[in-house]
Steps between C-alpha positions, in 0.01 A plus 500: 500500500686381191791262508802601296629149472420238235622161396457583128814613320548793269486872490142505381377360833693761694358780288152365546534488876632856503209611282256323732638685802485829315137448403403419857687808626289721277191413700650410836313787662170393345497808274310323225475583133510875513831508691672195359434555134711808415816341644442182304420679179803721527724193499343352190722530193215424256126490497371182660232293336159523666290249311129466570300195401166575337271196496296411198199414718514815716250676275226261616531645850520856370875553496570666168824645364355845564531440874876502467460859392240613755695341784826666396673160482592554138742775609715245683497209259781435256334190352160335495488121453176354369390167654475272313530346160380143499673213312284290270517121490682523166786689666421853381426823681128558530255722683334345803226762480466676161207709629711655775815518289382664179124477439318681784409859415563746785254766607613863521526493880716185478737607223839658556432769239142554612359397162240225488518222243236340283570134426666439163605144424788627290638740761719449804309538829540361848801535726741511207348819366501651849867412537561680171319809633695478826826484317409791274442713807814370672775450239756402764299193600607158376222246456596132507296185435543237769450142384388204715468563870379258765188390312629495141842332519390144430613494135846650543683173559364332187543789258856565619612140434622558144660779302202489262254533788690792650526680167131452429394627844723806503401590146133491597565727800705746296235504225219583741659725759788666317379511141143542630334237284195417710274215375195632321630858473691676220874433489688715748187609687688485832842606374698737717324416828739251653866574559602146584426167652513364855506118524331372818550123486400365842726303517770336284591170663230532767123429498360845581121468460524122443658562158707253295872539573828318483878546514501586130326829591831642626681520162173540311415819694839646417453411131151654507626828638781503244240452227298793637810719503588406144151558357445821695829638369399398149163671538676821607689510173803720439558852376736597220802495734417148615375605842168361622210734454349391831584281794212276606497414871538133590458399862436177691285465809687251713473331837643652816530154658861384453384139461277587206737758356775234497319356194601809299824560312524849642842590359391409147158667540662820623665535159167525320250659740497867596433404859331242723174579677560288808168410663584593859156446646267214601766369738226395742121484467181297502673184370636479856157498668619410850776762491715617648389844387792661323601776262408452135766736368751582777791716396729331752472179700372526856720286724190411705342321205403151624488343151772248404800640320371392157177698552648832604515757223574866445544745214865554601560124491363478145713789379806344659426166328471659155820696549682185610389338173670774301205733434595866520310704756388729214322200346296420811153641562303400809124463538269677746147377568205737509299237684508305826510141611276423794445233766202443728468345844828654611573538872673820616809322628739630768547837329125541432555569129433159339838480323652151464193341658296193405176546299192296435470591131660693220305799381468691176711766324330836542642804326696762693216749451279264705760398758600857589147562630434155644448459876806429710822653624797553268845394622853539363764224498837678544692193387299420186432873433144403428152590638229258607152540642324297766134517593477345846121510494480257207843336512583623149859561401614699193843498336541781245700804386406860585633842415781471754624161385490585132708810576755279683507260206550794264793611714641148490470484123703820469757401761551155347521636144205291378310562177175583673174331589171371365175510691205264485261647424394862445138443600618419855603855578276768648297735280761769554793263432662509845727200454618600155570856610707383800689252285561739213627768731736256670634366169528807285410799716169549323 
């Protein structure tokens, strides 16, 4: 099914194609996670990153940090990224919801350690304290603060314009999330919780959520990440022999679309970040209300895709692009969605499965835990290595990842020598953590 030819030069492309073929071969018989995972894990030289995103607002729908423990998901995670830190109008890191972040007391049945809290204005509460409890129980787990995101990236372009603005912004982030100096609390109240920073500027040189942007964003983003690396290293300090006491993680969440990623100085950035979290999802969705229905996070491109060439995407394509720009495979992490994109008013089409068909409207983004039990028949695209669901009775089409596809992606990560993956977001999995278990087993054999 996979072509072994390419017009792109270089050994990296050849290795990627070979890795792609190997990953597909692992599941060519449809064995799924249980059969594919051991072979993939055995070929992995090092533990792969499995990063889960925990949303600040999840607690309002009852998804507490404790559920990572009761679901068993915590046993597979190497890192937990907290979404998000906001950016104030004055160009400093700030909480978008202090109540959720560090003020809300947790009841005993909500808390990781099972101990209820009484509100104390001078004490750390909220998600931050629960993250501290989670880390105490799981010392291997890295916890990273993610800054910006789709909704809170509007101030990046302005603050990054000058060296003074970058220094001020980074210092405020380091003060709050590394040194733990939370406004209104004693100095260092949140110290030791966060092991680094993930910058999620959506997007340098592109509008994102109708944000200010311009060509100056390209060098400014590089300079901003260099400032983060410098200040994080300074915060780590050195021991008597001159070695750093600690290495703080620095990552960048970046676009999987080559047109948008072209605004980044990837070679320069690769010298300062630990790795890139490439957002290999949301390729297609409700913003294309008339369709055609398509995969939101296909691993490979389906040759039957009716979209024009500039609107055909795949995970493998994004990895290939980053490697062609000089980024090492070990510095590339891919994203996996724990949610679906849907369309309504979809006719069955000649195959009866609704794939690549016109729609009357774009739908919503239900979590995997809702999609897996939704009405309809589940299909598998052998070219894209991706599932999809179609409910002929209602004309509803779902593009999503399931346990089989995340196992295939885990095999691909190992075969291609990538850094790992991040998933958005943990509250989308089932109560028993089916997706995370399949992915963790595929990546690391556990």
